[in-house]
C-alpha positions in Angstrom: -8.3 -6.9 -19.9 -5.1 -9.0 -19.2 -3.2 -6.3 -20.8 -4.7 -3.5 -18.5 -4.2 -6.2 -15.4 -0.5 -6.8 -16.4 0.4 -2.9 -16.8 -1.5 -2.0 -13.4 0.9 -4.6 -11.7 3.8 -3.0 -13.4 3.0 0.3 -11.9 2.5 -1.2 -8.7 5.9 -2.7 -8.9 7.6 0.4 -9.9 6.0 2.4 -7.4 7.3 -0.4 -4.8 10.5 -0.7 -5.9 11.3 3.0 -6.4 11.7 3.4 -2.6 13.5 0.2 -2.3 16.1 1.3 -4.8 17.1 4.4 -2.5 17.3 2.7 0.9 20.8 1.7 0.6 21.7 5.3 -0.7 19.8 6.7 2.1 21.7 4.6 4.8 25.1 5.2 3.3 24.6 8.9 2.6 22.4 10.3 5.6 23.1 7.6 8.3 20.9 5.1 9.8 19.5 7.6 12.2 18.3 10.1 9.5 17.0 7.0 7.4 14.7 6.2 10.3 13.4 9.6 10.5 12.7 9.2 6.8 11.0 5.9 7.4 8.8 7.2 9.9 7.7 10.2 8.0 7.0 7.9 4.7 4.7 5.7 7.1 2.9 8.8 8.2 2.6 10.1 4.8 1.3 6.7 3.4 -1.3 6.3 6.4 -2.6 10.1 5.7 -2.4 9.7 2.0 -4.9 6.7 2.0 -7.5 9.3 2.3 -6.9 10.7 -0.9 -7.2 7.3 -2.8 -10.7 6.6 -1.2 -12.2 4.1 -2.9 -11.5 5.5 -6.8 -9.3 2.8 -7.6 -12.2 0.5 -7.5 -15.2 2.5 -8.5 -13.7 5.3 -10.9 -12.5 2.7 -13.8 -16.0 1.2 -13.5 -17.8 4.7 -13.5 -15.8 5.8 -16.8 -16.5 2.2 -18.5 -20.3 3.1 -18.2 -19.8 6.6 -19.4 -17.9 5.4 -22.5 -17.5 7.9 -25.3 -19.5 10.5 -23.8 -16.9 13.2 -23.3 -19.1 15.5 -21.5 -20.1 13.0 -19.0 -16.5 11.9 -18.7 -15.3 15.1 -18.1 -17.9 15.8 -15.3 -16.9 12.7 -13.5 -13.1 13.3 -13.7 -13.6 16.8 -12.5 -16.0 15.7 -9.8 -13.2 13.3 -8.5 -10.1 15.9 -8.6 -12.4 18.3 -6.9 -13.2 15.9 -4.0 -9.7 15.4 -3.7 -9.0 18.8 -3.2 -11.6 19.2 -0.5 -10.3 16.0 1.3 -6.7 17.5 1.2 -7.8 20.3 4.1 -8.6 18.0 6.8 -5.3 15.8 6.2 -3.3 18.9 7.0 -4.6 18.7 10.4 -3.6 15.2 10.7 0.0 16.0 9.5 0.1 19.2 11.7 -1.1 17.1 14.6 1.7 14.4 14.3 4.4 17.0 13.7 3.3 18.9 16.8 3.5 15.9 19.1 6.6 14.3 17.5 9.8 15.9 19.0 12.1 15.0 15.9 9.7 16.7 13.4 8.5 20.0 15.4 12.4 20.8 15.7 13.0 20.7 11.9 11.0 23.1 10.0 12.5 22.6 6.8 12.0 18.6 6.5 8.5 19.3 8.1 7.8 21.5 5.2 8.7 19.2 2.8 6.3 16.6 4.4 3.7 19.3 3.5 4.6 19.4 0.0 4.8 15.5 -0.5 1.4 15.3 1.3 -0.1 17.7 -1.3 1.6 15.8 -4.2 -0.2 12.6 -3.3 -3.6 14.3 -3.0 -3.7 14.1 -6.9 -3.1 10.7 -8.9 -4.7 10.2 -12.4 -4.2 6.6 -12.5 -7.7 5.4 -11.8 -8.6 7.6 -14.9 -6.1 5.8 -17.2 -7.4 2.4 -16.2 -11.0 3.3 -16.9 -10.2 4.7 -20.4 -7.9 1.4 -21.2 -4.8 3.7 -21.5 -2.6 2.4 -18.6 0.5 1.9 -21.1 0.5 5.6 -21.4 0.5 6.0 -17.6 3.1 3.2 -17.1 5.6 5.1 -19.3 5.1 8.4 -17.9 5.3 7.1 -14.2 8.4 4.9 -15.1 10.3 7.6 -16.7 9.2 10.1 -13.9 10.3 7.7 -11.1 13.7 6.8 -12.6 14.7 10.4 -13.2 13.8 11.3 -9.7 16.2 8.4 -8.2 18.9 9.7 -10.6 18.4 13.5 -9.4 18.5 12.4 -5.7 21.6 10.2 -6.0 23.5 12.8 -7.7 22.3 15.9 -5.9 22.1 15.0 -2.5 25.3 13.8 -1.3 25.7 15.3 2.2 24.5 13.9 5.4 22.3 17.0 6.3 20.5 16.7 2.8 18.2 14.1 3.9 15.8 17.1 5.1 15.3 17.6 1.0 14.3 14.1 0.3 10.5 14.8 0.4 11.1 17.9 -1.7 12.2 15.7 -4.4 9.6 12.8 -4.1 6.9 15.5 -3.7 7.9 17.4 -7.1 8.2 14.1 -8.7 4.8 13.3 -7.9 3.4 16.8 -8.9 5.0 16.7 -12.0 3.7 13.1 -12.7 0.2 14.4 -12.1 0.9 17.3 -14.6 1.9 15.3 -17.2 -0.5 12.6 -17.1 -3.1 15.7 -16.9 -1.5 17.2 -19.8 -2.1 14.0 -21.8 -6.0 14.0 -20.6 -6.1 17.4 -22.2 -4.3 17.2 -25.4 -5.6 13.3 -26.4 -8.4 12.8 -24.4 -10.2 16.3 -24.5 -10.5 16.5 -21.1 -11.7 20.1 -19.9 -12.5 20.7 -16.1 -16.0 21.3 -14.9 -16.8 23.1 -11.6 -18.5 20.4 -9.2 -20.8 21.8 -6.3 -20.9 20.4 -2.8 -23.7 18.1 -3.2 -22.0 16.3 -5.9 -18.8 16.1 -3.8 -20.9 14.5 -0.9 -22.7 11.7 -3.1 -19.3 11.0 -4.6 -17.8 10.5 -0.9 -20.7 8.4 0.2 -20.8 6.2 -2.6 -17.4 4.7 -1.5 -17.5 5.4 2.0 -17.2 1.4 3.2 -14.5 0.5 0.9 -12.8 3.7 1.9 -12.9 2.2 5.7 -11.6 -0.9 4.9 -8.5 0.7 2.7 -7.9 2.8 5.8 -8.0 -0.1 8.3 -5.3 -2.2 5.8 -3.0 0.8 5.2 -3.0 1.5 9.1 -1.9 -2.3 9.6 0.9 -1.7 7.0 2.2 1.5 8.7 1.1 1.4 11.9 4.3 -0.5 13.3 6.9 2.0 12.1 4.7 4.8 13.6 4.5 3.2 17.0 8.0 2.3 17.1 8.9 6.2 16.4 7.1 7.0 19.7 8.6 4.8 21.6 12.4 4.2 20.3 15.1 6.4 18.6 15.2 6.9 14.7 18.4 4.8 14.5 16.4 1.7 15.9 13.4 2.4 13.6 15.9 2.7 10.6 17.3 -0.7 11.4 13.9 -2.5 11.8 12.5 -0.8 8.7 15.2 -2.3 6.3 14.0 -5.9 7.2 10.4 -4.7 7.3 10.8 -3.6 3.7 12.0 -6.9 2.6 9.0 -8.6 4.0 6.8 -6.0 2.6 8.2 -6.6 -1.0 7.5 -10.2 -0.2 3.8 -9.5 0.7 3.5 -7.2 -2.4 3.8 -10.6 -4.6 0.7 -11.6 -3.1 -1.2 -8.4 -4.5 0.5 -9.5 -7.8 -0.5 -12.9 -8.0 -3.9 -12.1 -6.7 -4.9 -10.4 -9.8 -4.4 -13.1 -12.0 -6.1 -15.7 -9.8 -9.0 -13.4 -8.9 -9.6 -13.2 -12.7 -9.4 -16.8 -12.9 -12.0 -17.2 -10.3 -14.3 -14.9 -11.9 -14.0 -16.7 -14.9 -15.3 -19.8 -13.1 -17.9 -18.0 -11.5 -20.1 -18.9 -8.1 -22.6 -20.9 -9.8 -20.1 -23.5 -10.2 -19.4 -24.0 -6.6 -17.8 -27.4 -6.9 -15.1 -26.4 -9.4 -14.9 -22.9 -7.8 -14.0 -24.4 -4.4 -11.5 -27.0 -6.0 -9.5 -24.0 -7.5 -9.2 -22.1 -4.3 -8.3 -25.1 -2.3 -5.6 -25.6 -5.0 -4.5 -21.9 -4.6 -4.2 -22.4 -0.8 -2.0 -25.4 -1.2 0.0 -23.7 -4.0 0.5 -20.6 -1.6 1.4 -23.0 1.3 4.4 -24.4 -0.7 5.4 -21.1 -2.5 5.5 -18.9 0.6 6.7 -21.8 2.9 9.5 -22.3 0.8 10.2 -18.1 0.5 10.1 -18.1 4.4 12.7 -21.0 4.6 14.7 -19.0 1.9 14.7 -16.0 4.2 15.8 -17.9 7.1 18.8 -19.2 5.4 20.2 -16.0 4.1 18.9 -12.9 6.1 22.5 -11.2 6.4 22.8 -11.1 2.4 19.4 -9.8 2.0 19.9 -7.0 4.4 23.1 -6.3 2.9 21.6 -5.8 -0.5 19.1 -3.5 0.8 21.6 -1.3 3.3 25.0 -1.8 2.0 25.9 -3.2 5.4 24.6 -6.0 7.2 23.7 -5.5 10.8 23.0 -8.3 13.5 20.0 -6.5 14.4 18.3 -6.1 11.0 19.0 -10.0 10.4 17.4 -11.1 13.6 14.4 -8.8 13.1 14.1 -10.1 9.3 14.3 -14.0 10.7 11.4 -13.2 13.0 9.4 -11.5 10.3 9.9 -14.1 8.0 6.6 -16.2 8.5 4.5 -12.9 7.6 4.1 -13.3 4.0 3.1 -17.1 4.3 0.5 -16.3 6.9 -1.1 -13.5 4.8 -1.0 -15.8 1.5 -3.3 -18.5 3.4 -6.2 -16.0 3.7 -6.2 -15.3 -0.1 -8.4 -18.1 -1.1 -10.9 -17.3 1.7 -10.8 -13.6 0.6 -11.5 -14.3 -2.8 -14.5 -16.8 -2.0 -15.7 -13.9 0.5 -15.6 -11.4 -2.2 -17.2 -13.1 -4.9 -20.1 -14.2 -3.1 -20.6 -10.5 -1.7 -19.5 -11.1 1.8 -17.4 -8.2 2.1 -18.4 -7.4 5.9 -16.3 -10.3 6.8 -13.2 -8.9 5.2 -13.8 -5.5 6.5 -14.5 -6.9 10.2 -11.3 -9.1 9.9 -9.2 -6.3 9.2 -10.7 -3.6 11.5 -10.5 -6.2 14.5 -7.1 -6.9 13.3 -6.0 -3.3 13.3 -7.4 -2.7 17.0 -5.6 -5.7 18.3 -2.4 -4.7 16.5 -2.4 -1.2 17.9 -3.3 -2.6 21.5 -0.6 -5.5 21.4 2.0 -3.3 19.8 1.7 -0.3 22.1 1.9 -2.8 25.2 4.6 -5.1 23.7 6.8 -2.3 22.1 6.8 -0.6 25.7 8.2 -4.0 27.4 10.2 -5.7 24.6 10.9 -2.8 22.0 11.3 -4.0 18.5 10.8 -7.7 19.3 7.3 -6.7 20.7 6.3 -5.0 17.7 7.1 -8.0 15.6 5.2 -10.5 17.9 2.2 -8.2 17.6 2.5 -8.1 13.8 2.4 -11.9 13.8 -0.2 -12.3 16.1 -2.5 -9.8 14.2 -1.7 -11.6 11.0 -2.5 -14.9 12.3 -5.8 -13.4 13.8 -7.0 -12.2 10.4 -6.1 -15.3 8.5 -7.9 -17.5 11.0 -10.9 -15.1 10.9 -11.1 -15.2 7.1 -10.9 -19.1 6.9 -13.0 -19.6 9.7 -15.6 -17.5 8.0 -15.3 -20.1 5.2 -15.3 -23.1 7.5 -18.5 -22.3 9.0 -20.3 -21.6 5.4 -21.0 -25.2 4.1 -21.5 -23.9 0.5 -18.0 -21.9 0.6 -16.0 -24.3 2.6 -13.2 -25.2 0.0 -11.3 -27.2 2.7 -13.9 -29.9 2.6 -13.8 -32.8 0.0 -15.9 -31.5 -3.4 -18.5 -34.0 -4.8 -19.8 -33.3 -8.1 
């Protein structure tokens, strides 16, 4: 189990670092304005493609473990998930088409817009959840890493003109398609996977099963990507590009929370909810440790913002450095809700987590839209910080008002 968790971390880290490695190249080769358009488009695709992930990352491994060695049932289940994703792809085209139609910079660039369609299609299929369920994450990790590194090399070697930015998403899309084909080939040759036709009733039941978790995933993804999209609607692409460099650094820091979460959650599960005192002491310890670790991380960012910006963009701009300084507290604020989140999940109180992010999303869209209009990028950053503070306070007060779950109070044996 620990090996699977570690390899899943590895895949997430590779997928996170993959676009980060390319940011300096994008800015140097295509210019900051074209990079801004790439950043807006990536945020859009990330937001739409969360629909494809639905809730299978949580449910598929569990279902596959229940099936065990029954190859017939395994084939039926994997086929059902693949078929459901194909059905989901159809309405996502409408979302993409609507955005392209209303966003002037995309509407006038058919070659670039078509590349987004290819990339969106490539994101509709992903076999990772199947490999997790079958305890073969190591195989997927190798395939994923090799394919992503190959893509980085091809982009750097072949796209060397400013106008070549319009081909970036073709490369990324073909890379994901190739990853899907290779992983599917492994399932066919090594796991004896055979596709079986699924009817509409099976597709409907599959969608119904994970609908609530899907809504939670949508709110989280929308929170992560809404800022760049809102900036793209109000400001020019160059400004979006300058802001996005700073935001990517902060998102990398926030991703470390997810990496740590797996190990912390595993330890909390091993303690169990029956041992309330020990569990609450552990969660309080994690809260204090995160306060120290991410507090120091924020201070570190405040001391060397220009150097960090230069690493990720080949050039240090005063604007990006200012944005990074303002964004520095975000990982700390987000980290301080993790103990509360783990406690709520363990005690089957997922509604608090869902509503915190739903209300947070609505608050963020309202604040970001209004503040961006008056204060441009600074308004977006203020909206982000206020939203993160709201979510953290919401989750922690959900714990404080529950006597059993309140890990802040002294624990007595």
